[in-house]
C-alpha positions as CSV (number, residue, x, y, z in Angstrom):
1,X,0.0,0.0,0.0
2,X,1.4,3.4,-0.9
3,X,2.1,6.0,1.9
4,X,-1.0,8.1,2.7
5,X,0.1,11.2,0.8
6,X,1.2,9.4,-2.3
7,X,-1.5,10.4,-4.7
8,X,-2.0,7.2,-6.7
9,X,-5.8,6.7,-6.8
10,X,-6.6,9.5,-4.4
11,X,-9.2,12.0,-5.5
12,X,-7.9,15.6,-5.7
13,X,-9.0,17.9,-2.9
14,X,-10.9,20.9,-4.3
15,X,-11.3,24.4,-3.2
16,X,-14.9,25.5,-2.8
17,X,-16.5,27.4,-5.7
18,X,-16.4,31.1,-5.3
19,X,-18.9,33.6,-6.8
20,X,-20.8,30.9,-8.5
21,X,-17.8,29.4,-10.3
22,X,-16.9,25.7,-10.5
23,X,-14.8,24.1,-7.8
24,X,-11.1,23.9,-8.7
25,X,-8.3,21.5,-7.6
26,X,-5.9,22.9,-5.0
27,X,-2.7,23.7,-6.8
28,X,-0.2,21.4,-5.0
29,X,-2.1,18.1,-5.4
30,X,-2.8,19.0,-9.0
31,X,0.9,19.6,-9.6
32,X,1.7,16.2,-8.0
33,X,-0.9,14.4,-10.1
34,X,0.7,16.0,-13.2
35,X,4.3,15.6,-11.9
36,X,5.6,13.8,-15.1
37,X,4.8,16.9,-17.1
38,X,7.0,19.1,-14.8
39,X,10.1,16.8,-14.6
40,X,13.0,16.9,-17.0
41,X,16.1,14.7,-17.1
42,X,19.4,16.0,-18.6
43,X,22.8,17.2,-17.7
44,X,23.3,19.5,-14.7
45,X,24.1,22.4,-17.1
46,X,20.8,21.8,-18.9
47,X,18.9,21.7,-15.6
48,X,20.5,24.9,-14.2
49,X,17.2,26.8,-14.5
50,X,15.1,24.2,-12.7
51,X,13.2,25.2,-9.6
52,X,14.9,22.4,-7.8
53,X,17.1,19.5,-8.9
54,X,18.4,16.1,-7.9
55,X,21.8,14.9,-9.1
56,X,22.3,11.2,-10.0
57,X,25.4,9.1,-9.6
58,X,25.6,8.6,-13.4
59,X,26.0,12.3,-14.1
60,X,22.4,13.1,-15.0
61,X,20.2,15.5,-13.2
62,X,16.4,15.6,-12.7
63,X,14.9,19.1,-12.6
64,X,11.4,20.3,-11.5
65,X,9.9,22.8,-13.8
66,X,6.4,23.2,-12.3
67,X,4.8,26.6,-11.8
68,X,5.1,28.4,-8.5
69,X,2.8,27.2,-5.7
70,X,2.5,30.2,-3.3
71,X,2.9,29.2,0.3
72,X,4.7,25.9,-0.6
73,X,8.3,24.7,-1.0
74,X,9.2,22.0,-3.4
75,X,11.9,19.3,-3.4
76,X,12.8,16.5,-5.7
77,X,15.0,13.4,-5.3
78,X,15.8,10.8,-7.8
79,X,17.8,7.5,-8.0
80,X,18.4,4.9,-10.7
81,X,15.8,2.2,-10.2
82,X,18.2,-0.5,-11.0
83,X,21.1,0.8,-8.8
84,X,22.2,-1.8,-6.3
85,X,21.3,-0.9,-2.7
86,X,24.5,-0.3,-0.7
87,X,25.1,-3.3,1.6
88,X,25.2,-1.2,4.8
89,X,21.9,0.5,4.0
90,X,20.3,-2.9,2.9
91,X,21.3,-4.3,6.4
92,X,19.9,-1.3,8.1
93,X,16.7,-0.7,6.1
94,X,16.1,-3.7,4.0
95,X,15.8,-3.8,0.2
96,X,12.1,-3.9,-0.4
97,X,11.0,-0.8,-2.2
98,X,14.3,0.7,-1.1
99,X,14.7,3.5,-3.7
100,X,11.1,4.7,-3.3
101,X,11.6,4.9,0.5
102,X,15.0,6.5,0.1
103,X,13.8,9.3,-2.3
104,X,10.8,10.1,-0.1
105,X,13.1,10.4,3.0
106,X,15.5,12.6,1.0
107,X,12.7,14.9,-0.1
108,X,11.6,15.2,3.5
109,X,15.2,16.0,4.5
110,X,15.4,18.7,1.9
111,X,12.0,20.2,2.9
112,X,12.8,20.1,6.6
113,X,16.4,21.2,6.0
114,X,17.8,18.4,8.1
115,X,20.7,16.0,7.4
116,X,19.9,12.4,6.3
117,X,21.8,11.1,9.4
118,X,19.5,13.1,11.7
119,X,16.4,11.9,9.8
120,X,17.5,8.3,10.1
121,X,17.8,8.5,13.9
122,X,14.2,9.8,14.1
123,X,12.3,8.2,11.2
124,X,14.5,5.6,9.5
125,X,13.5,5.7,5.9
126,X,9.9,6.5,6.9
127,X,7.9,9.7,6.6
128,X,6.1,11.4,9.5
129,X,2.4,11.1,9.6
130,X,1.8,14.7,10.7
131,X,0.4,15.6,7.3
132,X,2.5,18.7,6.9
133,X,4.0,17.7,3.5
134,X,2.6,15.8,0.6
135,X,4.5,13.9,-2.1
136,X,4.3,11.6,-5.0
137,X,6.8,8.8,-5.9
138,X,6.8,7.8,-9.5
139,X,8.9,5.9,-12.0
140,X,10.2,8.0,-14.9
141,X,12.4,6.3,-17.6
142,X,14.9,4.3,-15.5
143,X,14.5,6.4,-12.4
144,X,12.5,6.4,-9.1
145,X,11.6,10.1,-8.5
146,X,9.8,11.6,-5.5
147,X,8.5,15.2,-5.6
148,X,7.4,16.7,-2.3
149,X,5.8,19.9,-1.2
150,X,5.7,21.4,2.3
151,X,4.0,24.6,3.5
152,X,6.3,27.6,3.7
153,X,6.8,28.5,7.3
154,X,6.3,32.1,8.3
155,X,9.5,33.9,8.8
156,X,10.7,34.1,12.4
157,X,13.9,34.2,14.4
158,X,14.7,30.5,14.4
159,X,18.0,30.8,16.2
160,X,16.3,31.6,19.5
161,X,13.4,30.2,21.4
162,X,10.2,32.4,21.3
163,X,10.9,33.8,24.8
164,X,14.3,35.0,23.6
165,X,13.4,36.2,20.1
166,X,14.9,39.5,19.1
167,X,11.5,41.0,18.9
168,X,10.9,40.3,22.6
169,X,14.2,42.1,23.4
170,X,13.3,45.3,21.5
171,X,13.2,48.3,23.8
172,X,10.0,50.4,23.6
173,X,11.7,53.1,21.5
174,X,12.7,50.6,18.8
């Protein structure tokens, strides 16, 4: 069974109709359903203008060329479907559906801006069930590709806890 946010066979969420118009699909699920149309494979130089990219071990690059989705960040990760699973990773995570699980975890790492090692300690090659991001894993040519979206977080002073944020330290005259 695919992960809950993988869109295979899932109906698109729709925004309610406004001013008597027809209901329309929300942009991010719609982008994921049509992901194949927004992916390109080529050299890193050819993919330089992609919104986001994933570099493969054979020198190719996968680029995302979808339209902007205001309020969302996008990430892509790709691996060769026939690549052997490194033995140490096979022992740790198993080989069943490995590259699909790997590319999903890599997308989450990119979206959360955390290292793979930190991700493994917390989630293994799994994905959190908090519903904050959505993704689709698909097979394109000889590749396993995952495209993921996560809501853009509001800007804030992330270096400090809320009680110590620079805004809390401003004097009344600032």
